[in-house]
VEXKE-214682 format. One line per 8 residues: their letters; for each residue x, y, z of N, C-alpha, C, CB. Coordinates in steps of 0.05 Angstrom, whole numbers. Glycine has a CB too. Layout:
<votors>
a = X,Y,Z,X,Y,Z,X,Y,Z,X,Y,Z ~ ...
</votors>
This chain:
<votors>
mrvflaal = -432,-49,325,-417,-73,308,-405,-46,278,-449,-107,295 ~ -415,-34,279,-404,-20,252,-378,-5,262,-427,2,235 ~ -378,7,286,-347,17,294,-327,-2,299,-347,33,319 ~ -342,-30,311,-320,-58,307,-299,-60,278,-342,-90,305 ~ -327,-57,264,-314,-61,231,-301,-39,219,-336,-65,209 ~ -298,-11,229,-290,2,222,-256,13,233,-310,12,221 ~ -254,5,264,-231,-5,278,-216,-29,265,-240,-13,304 ~ -225,-53,259,-218,-69,251,-206,-59,217,-239,-88,257
alvlagcl = -214,-49,201,-205,-47,180,-184,-17,186,-232,-48,158 ~ -184,-2,196,-160,15,198,-143,2,215,-166,43,207 ~ -143,-26,232,-112,-47,241,-115,-52,223,-106,-72,262 ~ -126,-72,201,-116,-85,174,-106,-59,154,-145,-105,158 ~ -114,-39,155,-94,-22,141,-70,-18,156,-104,3,135 ~ -69,-10,174,-42,-12,189,-21,-38,179,-50,-15,223 ~ -32,-56,177,-17,-77,171,-9,-76,133,-37,-104,183 ~ -16,-59,125,-15,-64,96,-17,-38,86,-37,-83,85
pvavlrtp = 6,-29,58,3,-7,46,-23,-9,35,22,-2,27 ~ -37,-3,41,-59,8,30,-58,32,9,-73,16,50 ~ -45,57,9,-37,77,-14,-10,68,-29,-33,107,0 ~ -19,64,-69,-1,61,-69,19,88,-71,-2,44,-83 ~ 6,106,-76,25,123,-87,43,135,-94,27,128,-86 ~ 53,110,-123,71,110,-134,72,116,-164,79,92,-127 ~ 87,119,-176,87,129,-205,99,99,-217,110,161,-211 ~ 84,98,-243,103,72,-257,131,79,-263,92,62,-287
epvsrrsl = 137,99,-268,167,106,-268,185,112,-242,169,131,-284 ~ 209,94,-241,221,103,-215,240,128,-218,237,81,-203 ~ 238,138,-194,245,169,-190,272,169,-207,249,179,-153 ~ 276,193,-207,308,195,-212,315,208,-185,319,216,-241 ~ 336,208,-183,348,223,-148,327,218,-129,352,263,-146 ~ 320,248,-119,301,237,-87,275,244,-88,310,251,-57 ~ 258,241,-75,233,249,-78,217,241,-47,220,233,-106 ~ 197,265,-44,186,255,-14,151,259,-21,201,280,19
tfglsavg = 137,245,-4,102,244,-13,97,252,15,83,209,-25 ~ 82,270,19,64,264,43,28,274,40,81,284,70 ~ 23,252,45,-18,245,35,-27,238,63,-27,209,6 ~ -57,224,57,-80,222,67,-97,203,54,-91,245,70 ~ -102,177,71,-120,150,65,-147,153,67,-115,128,84 ~ -171,158,54,-189,147,70,-198,123,67,-205,160,72 ~ -204,111,93,-207,77,84,-240,71,101,-174,52,101 ~ -246,55,80,-282,59,77,-294,30,77,-293,75,43
veggvgfl = -304,23,97,-317,-7,111,-342,0,114,-304,-19,143 ~ -364,-22,108,-393,-17,120,-390,-8,143,-411,-40,123 ~ -384,-10,159,-383,8,194,-370,37,187,-355,-11,224 ~ -365,50,164,-358,86,165,-327,89,155,-361,102,202 ~ -317,106,158,-291,112,149,-262,118,173,-299,139,130 ~ -246,116,162,-228,122,183,-200,140,158,-218,85,205 ~ -176,164,176,-165,169,161,-143,158,171,-167,192,154 ~ -121,154,154,-95,145,156,-75,164,147,-92,122,142
pyaayaqg = -59,178,155,-36,203,148,-7,178,129,-19,222,192 ~ 3,189,110,17,178,93,39,187,90,7,177,73 ~ 75,173,93,91,190,85,108,171,67,103,205,106 ~ 130,188,52,148,162,32,170,182,26,130,147,-2 ~ 188,166,27,211,177,19,225,157,-8,228,179,46 ~ 228,159,-24,246,145,-46,265,157,-60,233,136,-66 ~ 284,147,-67,304,156,-74,321,127,-98,317,165,-43 ~ 324,141,-128,333,116,-151,346,130,-172,307,99,-166
dgqteynf = 351,112,-186,369,128,-209,353,127,-242,404,111,-212 ~ 324,127,-241,315,122,-265,307,101,-273,328,127,-280 ~ 322,81,-258,314,50,-267,309,24,-247,338,40,-285 ~ 319,33,-226,313,28,-193,308,49,-185,334,17,-173 ~ 275,38,-164,274,55,-145,277,36,-107,243,73,-155 ~ 282,52,-95,283,42,-63,269,69,-49,320,36,-49 ~ 244,56,-32,228,62,-20,214,58,4,221,62,-30 ~ 210,83,20,213,71,47,190,89,54,243,74,66
svqmgfra = 161,73,62,134,98,66,131,86,103,93,90,38 ~ 112,101,97,96,87,135,64,110,130,127,103,183 ~ 48,88,134,21,91,140,12,67,158,4,92,114 ~ 14,77,181,21,64,210,39,46,213,0,51,222 ~ 44,23,190,61,8,192,82,18,174,50,-17,188 ~ 115,4,177,136,11,163,135,-5,130,161,2,183 ~ 139,-1,113,141,-6,91,164,2,76,121,0,83 ~ 183,-21,70,207,-19,58,209,-37,32,228,-25,78
gikhalap = 207,-21,3,197,-22,-22,228,-27,-43,178,9,-27 ~ 223,-41,-60,237,-30,-92,226,-29,-106,254,-42,-106 ~ 234,-17,-125,218,-21,-152,227,-14,-181,195,-7,-151 ~ 224,-35,-196,247,-38,-217,228,-36,-248,267,-74,-212 ~ 244,-13,-261,215,-12,-286,224,-36,-308,212,27,-307 ~ 208,-54,-325,203,-67,-333,207,-57,-365,183,-73,-321 ~ 195,-41,-369,189,-25,-394,186,6,-390,163,-37,-407 ~ 184,25,-412,180,52,-408,144,48,-389,182,71,-444
gfsldmgl = 136,63,-374,113,65,-366,102,29,-350,96,78,-396 ~ 125,13,-352,113,-10,-331,138,-20,-310,100,-39,-351 ~ 131,-15,-286,143,-28,-265,138,-60,-252,137,-10,-247 ~ 152,-60,-233,149,-82,-223,153,-71,-186,172,-104,-239 ~ 136,-76,-166,142,-59,-147,130,-78,-122,129,-29,-153 ~ 162,-81,-104,151,-107,-80,167,-87,-55,168,-152,-86 ~ 153,-98,-31,149,-95,-14,150,-110,13,137,-88,-21 ~ 170,-95,36,162,-117,59,150,-96,84,193,-138,71
tlppllgg = 132,-99,98,111,-84,117,112,-92,140,85,-86,111 ~ 133,-78,166,122,-88,192,105,-72,203,140,-93,211 ~ 81,-77,213,58,-74,221,64,-58,251,43,-103,222 ~ 44,-34,256,49,-17,281,56,-33,308,23,0,286 ~ 35,-61,309,34,-83,328,55,-97,330,15,-100,323 ~ 75,-100,346,90,-119,346,91,-139,368,110,-109,343 ~ 77,-162,373,77,-179,388,96,-191,401,68,-191,380 ~ 92,-199,431,130,-202,433,131,-232,427,150,-194,471
ggvplald = 107,-247,426,108,-281,421,120,-277,395,77,-300,421 ~ 111,-265,375,111,-267,345,115,-239,326,84,-280,338 ~ 129,-243,307,126,-217,289,107,-223,269,153,-207,274 ~ 97,-201,259,74,-200,236,83,-192,213,52,-183,241 ~ 76,-196,199,92,-190,173,69,-187,148,116,-217,166 ~ 64,-165,120,52,-169,106,91,-161,81,18,-152,110 ~ 86,-181,57,92,-181,34,75,-171,15,98,-200,28 ~ 84,-150,-10,58,-141,-30,76,-139,-51,39,-111,-23
agllvglg = 68,-153,-71,73,-147,-103,61,-140,-121,80,-161,-116 ~ 73,-120,-132,59,-107,-156,63,-100,-186,55,-88,-149 ~ 38,-91,-201,50,-77,-219,36,-50,-230,55,-95,-240 ~ 61,-35,-232,48,-7,-239,50,2,-264,57,13,-224 ~ 25,3,-278,33,13,-316,12,33,-319,28,-15,-346 ~ 27,49,-330,26,82,-337,9,86,-360,56,98,-344 ~ -19,107,-362,-29,106,-386,-25,136,-388,-58,93,-390 ~ -3,154,-393,-3,182,-386,2,190,-365,-23,191,-390
dvylsprv = -20,209,-357,-20,212,-327,-33,192,-301,-33,237,-326 ~ -54,168,-326,-64,155,-309,-41,122,-299,-95,152,-323 ~ -41,120,-282,-28,97,-266,-58,65,-267,-20,115,-226 ~ -53,44,-262,-67,23,-249,-38,7,-239,-89,4,-272 ~ -52,-5,-219,-31,-24,-203,-46,-51,-187,-14,-3,-177 ~ -49,-74,-200,-55,-90,-195,-34,-105,-172,-63,-97,-217 ~ -37,-118,-143,-28,-136,-133,-30,-147,-117,-17,-136,-131 ~ -14,-167,-99,-27,-186,-78,-14,-180,-52,-25,-217,-84
hwigfqsq = -24,-180,-33,-15,-184,-6,-9,-211,9,-32,-174,7 ~ 8,-208,15,13,-238,36,17,-229,69,49,-258,27 ~ 2,-233,87,-1,-232,109,7,-250,124,-19,-228,113 ~ 19,-249,148,21,-275,161,32,-272,191,40,-294,144 ~ 36,-293,211,40,-285,241,38,-309,242,22,-265,261 ~ 59,-312,257,64,-338,270,80,-343,294,75,-352,253 ~ 65,-354,322,80,-350,344,72,-379,361,71,-319,359 ~ 86,-380,376,87,-406,391,56,-423,391,97,-398,424
ntsvagll = 38,-404,394,5,-404,383,-3,-413,371,-6,-391,375 ~ -2,-394,348,-17,-381,335,-3,-382,308,-22,-355,347 ~ -8,-392,282,-6,-393,258,-28,-379,235,-3,-417,256 ~ -23,-356,232,-42,-340,218,-28,-334,191,-50,-314,235 ~ -36,-335,161,-30,-329,135,-55,-327,120,-12,-348,124 ~ -52,-314,91,-70,-297,81,-65,-283,53,-72,-279,101 ~ -85,-286,38,-76,-276,20,-105,-240,10,-71,-307,-3 ~ -96,-226,9,-116,-205,-3,-97,-185,-34,-125,-179,30
yqatlgya = -111,-185,-42,-117,-179,-76,-124,-144,-72,-152,-203,-93 ~ -107,-129,-84,-111,-102,-80,-119,-87,-118,-79,-88,-62 ~ -136,-76,-132,-131,-64,-155,-136,-26,-147,-156,-80,-179 ~ -121,-11,-149,-113,16,-158,-115,22,-173,-96,25,-158 ~ -132,43,-187,-130,69,-207,-119,97,-199,-157,76,-216 ~ -108,111,-208,-91,132,-192,-87,147,-217,-62,122,-174 ~ -83,174,-211,-79,193,-226,-53,211,-211,-107,208,-231 ~ -31,213,-237,-8,232,-225,-6,252,-237,18,223,-224
gegflgeg = -10,287,-224,-8,302,-237,23,321,-229,-34,313,-238 ~ 21,343,-237,47,354,-226,54,360,-199,51,375,-236 ~ 62,343,-181,65,347,-154,41,339,-145,74,373,-145 ~ 27,315,-144,-8,316,-136,-12,286,-153,-32,351,-154 ~ -14,267,-131,-16,250,-139,-57,234,-122,18,238,-132 ~ -70,225,-142,-91,216,-120,-94,192,-140,-122,238,-110 ~ -109,177,-114,-120,149,-124,-143,131,-112,-100,133,-124 ~ -157,111,-125,-178,94,-115,-171,75,-104,-194,86,-131
silfsgqq = -178,56,-94,-168,20,-90,-184,3,-75,-140,15,-72 ~ -190,-19,-91,-201,-30,-77,-184,-58,-66,-225,-32,-88 ~ -191,-70,-35,-182,-91,-37,-200,-122,-28,-161,-86,-24 ~ -188,-134,-28,-212,-158,-26,-199,-183,-17,-227,-165,-56 ~ -212,-207,-4,-199,-228,-3,-217,-251,-14,-190,-231,23 ~ -206,-272,-28,-216,-290,-51,-233,-305,-30,-193,-309,-71 ~ -225,-310,1,-238,-332,12,-254,-317,28,-222,-353,25 ~ -257,-298,49,-266,-284,60,-292,-268,56,-250,-275,63
gglmlvvs = -284,-252,27,-311,-242,17,-315,-222,25,-333,-256,21 ~ -284,-201,51,-292,-178,48,-273,-152,34,-299,-175,73 ~ -291,-130,28,-279,-117,15,-277,-87,27,-289,-120,-9 ~ -259,-75,24,-242,-49,37,-234,-32,6,-206,-62,59 ~ -248,-4,17,-248,11,-10,-232,40,2,-285,16,-24 ~ -212,44,-1,-193,64,-2,-183,92,-28,-173,48,4 ~ -186,108,-15,-186,132,-26,-162,149,-21,-208,144,-19 ~ -147,156,-36,-116,168,-33,-111,190,-38,-98,158,-46
aaarf = -98,212,-28,-85,236,-39,-59,250,-30,-103,253,-37 ~ -35,255,-46,-16,260,-40,0,283,-54,-9,240,-39 ~ 14,303,-32,36,321,-54,63,311,-49,37,357,-48 ~ 73,304,-79,102,295,-80,119,325,-89,107,268,-107 ~ 135,322,-73,163,341,-77,188,334,-86,171,351,-54
</votors>
């Protein structure tokens, strides 16, 4: 049962951008980030690689990341140290009868080198036989050092009561 729960957590993590690994300030020019996330549930821990590319003008940033699924997003500065970040993720397992989608929206709030990111994820899948949709909530606390990002996240479902813990670290170039 523990192995099944760990496998389920990794599949779910592949459908969601479980690692934020973005600072509150949109990038100026370009940025590359490479990292690793440890996803933990009751059954154990699994590791997911992370890669991201971002390009922006300091006010608006377009970002693309891969953590099993491919995410395309946009981040826009609302005030210094405060941004809105949204994205669409296509999970790695695309079914023949339908396409699963995951949308996420969150705030990035900077407090010096520390950042907070509360966000919500909507996951949906529709085919001829099945229609599934639901919300997951995420709270992330991160640290952005010179060329380094580290963070911890909690993902949870209000209805299902499930909880997923994620620790992520990355180098930023």
